[in-house]
BADOVO-820652 format. One record per atom (N, C-alpha, C, O): x, y, z; residue in three letters. Coordinates in steps of 0.1 Angstrom, whole numbers, plus 5000, padded with zeros to 4 digits. Layout:
XYZala
...
This chain:
519288654983unk
519388804978unk
518888824964unk
518988744955unk
518488934964unk
518088984949unk
519088964940unk
520289004944unk
518988904928unk
519988894918unk
520489044912unk
519589124908unk
521589074911unk
522189194908unk
521889244893unk
522189364889unk
521389144885unk
520889174872unk
519889274872unk
519989374865unk
518889244880unk
517789354882unk
518189464887unk
517889564882unk
519089444898unk
519389564903unk
520189674896unk
520089794897unk
521189594888unk
521989694878unk
521189794870unk
521289914870unk
520189704863unk
519389764854unk
518389884858unk
517789964850unk
518289894871unk
517390004877unk
518290134874unk
519390154879unk
517790224866unk
518590334862unk
518490424872unk
517290454876unk
519490494877unk
519390584888unk
519690724881unk
520690734874unk
518890824885unk
518890954879unk
519691024886unk
519491014898unk
520791104882unk
521691184891unk
521391314888unk
521491374877unk
520891374900unk
520791524899unk
521691584903unk
522691534909unk
521591744898unk
522791804899unk
523491814913unk
524691804913unk
522791814924unk
523491804938unk
524091684939unk
525191684945unk
523591564933unk
524391464936unk
525591444929unk
526591384934unk
525491504914unk
526591494906unk
527991574913unk
529191544913unk
527391704918unk
528591774923unk
528991684935unk
530191644935unk
528391644944unk
528791554953unk
529691444948unk
530791434954unk
529291374939unk
530291284931unk
531591324927unk
532691274931unk
531391434920unk
532591484911unk
533491554922unk
534791534921unk
533091634933unk
533991704940unk
533991624954unk
535191624959unk
533191564961unk
533491494972unk
533791334972unk
534891294977unk
532991264967unk
533191134965unk
534091094956unk
534690994958unk
534391164945unk
535391154936unk
536291274934unk
536091344924unk
537191304943unk
538191454940unk
538791424929unk
539291314927unk
538991534920unk
539691514909unk
541191554908unk
541791594918unk
541791564900unk
543491554900unk
543691714896unk
542891804899unk
544691734889unk
545091874885unk
544491934872unk
543391904868unk
545392014866unk
544592074853unk
544591964844unk
545291854846unk
543792004833unk
543491904823unk
543691984811unk
543592114812unk
543991914800unk
544191974785unk
542591994780unk
541691914782unk
542592094772unk
541392104766unk
541492104753unk
542392184749unk
540592024742unk
540691974729unk
539191984724unk
538191974731unk
539092014713unk
537792004703unk
537091864708unk
537691764705unk
535991864713unk
535491734714unk
534791674700unk
534191744692unk
534991574700unk
534491474686unk
532991464689unk
532491514699unk
532291384677unk
530791364678unk
530291294692unk
530991194695unk
529591324697unk
528991254710unk
528391114706unk
528691014711unk
527591124696unk
526591034691unk
526990974678unk
526891054669unk
527590854675unk
527890794661unk
527190674660unk
526090644666unk
527790594653unk
527490464648unk
528590394643unk
529290444634unk
528890274649unk
529990184645unk
529890084632unk
528790074626unk
530990014629unk
530989944617unk
529889834619unk
529489784608unk
529289794630unk
528189694630unk
526789764633unk
525789704636unk
526889894630unk
525289984629unk
524989984643unk
523790004646unk
525889974655unk
525390004668unk
525590144671unk
526590194667unk
524490204679unk
524790354685unk
526090354695unk
526290274704unk
526990474691unk
527990484702unk
527890594710unk
527290694704unk
528190604722unk
527890734730unk
529690754734unk
530290664740unk
530290874729unk
531590894732unk
532390774728unk
533390734734unk
531990704718unk
532590564712unk
532290454720unk
532990354718unk
531490454731unk
531190344738unk
529590294734unk
528590364732unk
529590164732unk
528190094731unk
527690044743unk
528189934748unk
526590114749unk
526090074763unk
525489934761unk
524989894750unk
525789864774unk
525389714773unk
526389624768unk
526289504770unk
527389674761unk
528289594755unk
529989634756unk
530789544756unk
530189744756unk
531489794759unk
531889754773unk
531089784783unk
532989714776unk
533589674788unk
534489814793unk
534989894786unk
534489804807unk
534989904813unk
536489934810unk
536890054809unk
537289804807unk
538689814800unk
538689884787unk
539489964784unk
537589834778unk
537489894764unk
537490024764unk
538290094758unk
536290084774unk
535990224773unk
537190294778unk
537490404774unk
537990234787unk
539290344790unk
540190344781unk
541090424783unk
540290254768unk
541090254757unk
540390374749unk
540990474746unk
539090344747unk
538490444738unk
538390594743unk
538490694736unk
538290594755unk
538390764762unk
539890794765unk
540290904767unk
540590704763unk
542290764765unk
542390824779unk
542790934781unk
541790734791unk
541890784803unk
541890664810unk
541490564805unk
542490664825unk
542290534834unk
541290604843unk
541390734845unk
540290504848unk
539190544856unk
539390514871unk
539890404874unk
538990594880unk
538990534894unk
537590464896unk
536490504892unk
537790344902unk
536690224902unk
536390264920unk
537190314928unk
535190224922unk
534890204936unk
533490124938unk
532790124927unk
533090064949unk
531890014952unk
530990104960unk
531290154970unk
529890124954unk
528990214963unk
527690164970unk
526690144962unk
527590154982unk
526390104990unk
525590234993unk
526090324999unk
524190204986unk
523190314988unk
522290284999unk
521890165002unk
521890375006unk
520990375017unk
519690285014unk
518990295004unk
519490185024unk
518290095022unk
516890145018unk
516390225026unk
516190115009unk
514790165007unk
513890095016unk
514289995022unk
512790155019unk
511890105028unk
510290045020unk
509590105013unk
510089925023unk
508889885015unk
507689915023unk
507889955034unk
506389905017unk
505089955022unk
504989905036unk
504389975045unk
505389795038unk
505189745052unk
506189795062unk
506189745074unk
506989885058unk
508089955067unk
509289875068unk
510089915076unk
509589755060unk
510489675063unk
511889745052unk
511689795041unk
513089735058unk
514189785051unk
514589665040unk
514789545043unk
514689715026unk
515089635016unk
516489605017unk
517089685024unk
517089495010unk
518489495006unk
519089615000unk
518789664990unk
520189665008unk
520689775001unk
521389764988unk
522289684985unk
520789864979unk
521789844964unk
523089864963unk
523589954969unk
523889784957unk
525389794956unk
525489834941unk
524589794933unk
526389904937unk
526789954924unk
528189984922unk
528690064930unk
528989934913unk
530189934908unk
530290044897unk
529490044888unk
531290134900unk
531090274894unk
532390334890unk
533290324899unk
532690394878unk
533990394875unk
533890554872unk
532990594864unk
534690644877unk
534790794874unk
536190844866unk
537290824870unk
535890914855unk
536890964848unk
537091114852unk
536291194847unk
537991154860unk
538491304866unk
538891374856unk
538591494855unk
539791314845unk
540691414837unk
540491364823unk
541591334817unk
539491364817unk
539291314801unk
540091444794unk
540191564798unk
540591394782unk
541491504775unk
540591614769unk
541191714765unk
539191624768unk
538591734765unk
538091824777unk
537391924775unk
538691794788unk
538491874798unk
536991854807unk
536491944815unk
536491744804unk
535191704807unk
535291594818unk
536191514818unk
534491574828unk
534491454834unk
533391344831unk
532391374824unk
533591214836unk
532491114833unk
532291014841unk
533290954845unk
531090974844unk
530890864855unk
529990744846unk
528990774840unk
530690624848unk
530190504840unk
529490404852unk
529990374863unk
528390374848unk
527690274858unk
528090144851unk
528090144838unk
528490034859unk
528689904853unk
527789814859unk
527289824870unk
527589684847unk
526689584851unk
527489494859unk
528589474854unk
527189434868unk
527789334880unk
526889224882unk
525689244883unk
527289104882unk
526588994885unk
526688964901unk
527589014908unk
525788894907unk
525688884922unk
526988844927unk
527588914935unk
527288724922unk
528588664924unk
529888734922unk
530988694927unk
529788834915unk
530988934912unk
530989024923unk
532089074926unk
529789064929unk
529489174938unk
529989114951unk
530589184959unk
529888974955unk
530188904965unk
531388924967unk
531688984977unk
532188874959unk
533688884959unk
534289014960unk
535389024966unk
533789114953unk
534289264956unk
533889314970unk
534589384977unk
532589264974unk
532289324990unk
533289254998unk
533789325008unk
533589124996unk
534489055008unk
535889125008unk
536589115018unk
536289174997unk
537389234999unk
537889394999unk
538989445001unk
536689434997unk
536589594995unk
537089665009unk
536789605019unk
537689775011unk
538289855019unk
537989975018unk
537290025009unk
538490035029unk
538690195030unk
536990265029unk
536590355022unk
536390215037unk
534690265035unk
534790435042unk
535290475052unk
534090505031unk
533890635035unk
532390665036unk
531790635026unk
531790695046unk
530190725047unk
529890865046unk
530590945053unk
528990905038unk
528291035036unk
527191055041unk
526390965043unk
526991185044unk
525691245052unk
524691175044unk
523691135049unk
524791165030unk
523491135021unk
523090945026unk
522090895021unk
523890895034unk
523990765035unk
524490685028unk
524390565031unk
525190725016unk
525890635007unk
527490605014unk
528190685019unk
527690495011unk
529090445015unk
529790385003unk
529490294996unk
531090485002unk
531890424992unk
533190334996unk
533790355007unk
533490244988unk
534690144993unk
535590124981unk
535190124970unk
536790114985unk
537790104975unk
537889944973unk
537989854981unk
537989924958unk
538089774952unk
539389724955unk
540389804954unk
539589604959unk
540589564960unk
541389514946unk
540789474936unk
542589524947unk
543589504933unk
543089374928unk
542989364916unk
542889274936unk
542489154929unk
541289104922unk
541088994917unk
540489244922unk
539089224917unk
539289314904unk
538489304894unk
540289404904unk
540289494892unk
540289434877unk
539889504867unk
540689324875unk
540589244861unk
539089224861unk
538389264852unk
538389154871unk
537089144869unk
536389254867unk
535489244858unk
536389374871unk
535989514870unk
536189554855unk
535289604848unk
537289524851unk
537689564835unk
536789494827unk
536689534815unk
536089384830unk
535389314822unk
533689344820unk
533089304810unk
533389424832unk
531989454833unk
531589564821unk
532289664817unk
530489514818unk
529889624806unk
529489734814unk
529289744826unk
529589844804unk
528990004807unk
527589994806unk
527189934797unk
526690044815unk
525290034812unk
524790164814unk
523590184811unk
525490274818unk
525090394819unk
526390474819unk
527390434825unk
526290604812unk
527390694810unk
526690824812unk
525690864806unk
527490894823unk
527191044826unk
527991134824unk
528891134833unk
528091214815unk
529091334812unk
528891434818unk
527691454820unk
529791514824unk
529591634830unk
530391724823unk
531591724824unk
529791834816unk
530691904806unk
531292004814unk
530992044825unk
532292054807unk
533392144813unk
532792294812unk
533392384819unk
531792324804unk
531192464807unk
529592464810unk
528892354811unk
529092584813unk
527792574815unk
527092584804unk
527592634795unk
525692534803unk
524992504789unk
523492574792unk
523092584804unk
522892614784unk
521492674783unk
520692594774unk
521192514766unk
519392614775unk
518492514767unk
518792534750unk
518592444742unk
519292634746unk
519492654732unk
520892574730unk
520992504720unk
521792574738unk
522892484736unk
522492354734unk
522792304724unk
521692294743unk
521092154742unk
520392124729unk
520492024723unk
519492224725unk
518792204712unk
519692194701unk
519592104692unk
520592284701unk
521592274691unk
522492154689unk
522992124678unk
522792094699unk
523391984700unk
522791844696unk
523291764689unk
521491834701unk
520791714701unk
519391724694unk
518691624693unk
518991854689unk
517591874684unk
516491884693unk
516891894705unk
515391884690unk
514291914699unk
513891804708unk
513791694702unk
513591804721unk
513691704728unk
512091664728unk
511191744724unk
511891514733unk
510591484731unk
509691544744unk
508491534745unk
510391594753unk
509791644763unk
510991724772unk
512191694774unk
510291834777unk
511391894788unk
510291894801unk
509191954802unk
511091814810unk
510191794823unk
510691874833unk
511891894833unk
509991934841unk
510592054853unk
510191964864unk
509091904864unk
511291954872unk
511291864889unk
512191934897unk
513391934894unk
511692024908unk
512192094917unk
513292184911unk
514492184915unk
512892254902unk
513892354897unk
514892294887unk
515792374883unk
514992204884unk
515692104875unk
514892094861unk
513792054861unk
515292104853unk
515092084838unk
515591944833unk
516791924834unk
514791844827unk
515091734821unk
514591724807unk
513391704804unk
515791734799unk
515391744782unk
515491584778unk
516591514780unk
514391544773unk
514391394772unk
514391344758unk
513491384750unk
515291254755unk
515591214742unk
515691064742unk
516691004743unk
514391004741unk
514290844742unk
514690754730unk
514690634730unk
515090824720unk
515490754709unk
516990744710unk
517490654703unk
517790824717unk
518990814719unk
519390774733unk
520490764737unk
518390754740unk
518390744755unk
519190804764unk
519990764773unk
518790944759unk
519491064767unk
518591154776unk
517591214772unk
518991164788unk
518291264797unk
519291384801unk
520191364809unk
518991504796unk
519991624798unk
519591684811unk
518391724812unk
520191684821unk
519791744833unk
520491864835unk
521691864836unk
519591984836unk
520192114838unk
519492194849unk
518292194850unk
520292274857unk
519992354866unk
519892504863unk
520392544853unk
519292584870unk
518992704867unk
520292824864unk
520192934859unk
521292754870unk
522692814871unk
523292764857unk
524192824853unk
522792654849unk
523492624837unk
524492494840unk
525092434831unk
524492464852unk
525292324854unk
524292214849unk
523092204852unk
525092124840unk
524492034831unk
525091884834unk
526291884838unk
524391784832unk
524691654833unk
524091604820unk
522991654816unk
524591514814unk
524191434800unk
524091304805unk
525291264807unk
523291234808unk
522891094812unk
522391004802unk
521191004799unk
523290934798unk
522690834785unk
522690684792unk
523490644800unk
521690634787unk
521290474791unk
520990404777unk
520890474767unk
520790284776unk
520190214763unk
519090254760unk
518190234767unk
519090304749unk
517390324744unk
516290244748unk
515190294752unk
516690124748unk
515690014752unk
515290014769unk
514389944775unk
516090084774unk
515890104790unk
515390244794unk
515290284806unk
515090334783unk
514690464785unk
513390444794unk
513290534803unk
512390364795unk
511290344804unk
511690374819unk
510890434826unk
512790334823unk
513190334834unk
513490494840unk
513290534851unk
513990544830unk
514190674833unk
513090754834unk
513090844843unk
511990744827unk
510690794827unk
509990744841unk
509290824848unk
510190634843unk
509690594857unk
510090654870unk
509390684880unk
511490664868unk
512090744878unk
511690904881unk
511990974891unk
510990954869unk
510491074870unk
509091094872unk
508491204874unk
508590964872unk
507090964874unk
506290984862unk
505091004863unk
506790974850unk
506490994837unk
506290844832unk
506690744838unk
505290844820unk
505190724811unk
505390764797unk
505590884795unk
505390684788unk
505890714774unk
504890794768unk
505190864758unk
503490814774unk
502290884768unk
502791044770unk
502391144763unk
503591064779unk
503991214782unk
504891274772unk
505091394771unk
505391184764unk
506291224755unk
505591284740unk
504591234735unk
506291414736unk
505191444725unk
505891384712unk
505191374702unk
507091334711unk
507791314697unk
508791184703unk
509991214703unk
508491074707unk
509490994714unk
510390914703unk
511390854704unk
509590924689unk
510390834679unk
511090934669unk
511690894659unk
511191064672unk
511991154664unk
513291144666unk
513691154678unk
514191114655unk
515591104658unk
516091254659unk
515691354654unk
517291234668unk
518091374668unk
518691424657unk
519091364647unk
518791564659unk
519191634646unk
520691634645unk
521391604655unk
521291664634unk
522691644633unk
523391744643unk
522991864643unk
524391714651unk
524791784662unk
526091864656unk
526691824646unk
526491964661unk
527592034657unk
528891984663unk
528791894672unk
529992034660unk
531391984668unk
531792084678unk
532992084682unk
530992154682unk
531292264692unk
531792184707unk
531092094711unk
532792224714unk
532892134725unk
531992184737unk
531692304738unk
531592074746unk
530892134755unk
531792134770unk
531192184780unk
């Protein structure tokens, strides 16, 4: 079986329809949430590492992220529909362990993608229960209590923030500066910031996702959009100072 190190580092682009499915169907949320002013999204820790909402992608574990974010995540194993190779053969379905925060203190929601080893996935699959199948072909399974400690120690490799309000292009530029590229795909806008590993995904109604990956993995985001680095106008331009307005 294919090693999950490769599978986990394949960056998934979450389009608005999928995000809505995740937030309201796959991950039904709880009650009312308290609204507070959001702190800086991107900063630097004492070791000089870039943090996103206090999380160091590729290093911070889920357990640590829960402490940083001040909230408990709902964890699940997702099995994606198998892809078909050029010969028409089904490939091994991709498995992902994800954690969803439906009630962060700033009234936003967040989805974390976790890195898992193949040996860890085998243990989780063996005791996973309560499968729910969706029309998309995705299957969501609950992770057994015995594997929760293992999941706590998995590093966060992707972070997708779902803001509590609608955004426009000007809001995005004010927060992150001018993007290296604005890519249009099926009426969805992608504001790309490779220096900070950010793809802001915006639909025409103002629904937005802030999807962060490790900057060193941003080429995988470009590949998923059928782009390459040459398409970027200013890939090495650092982001402008962002304000403290809540999202």
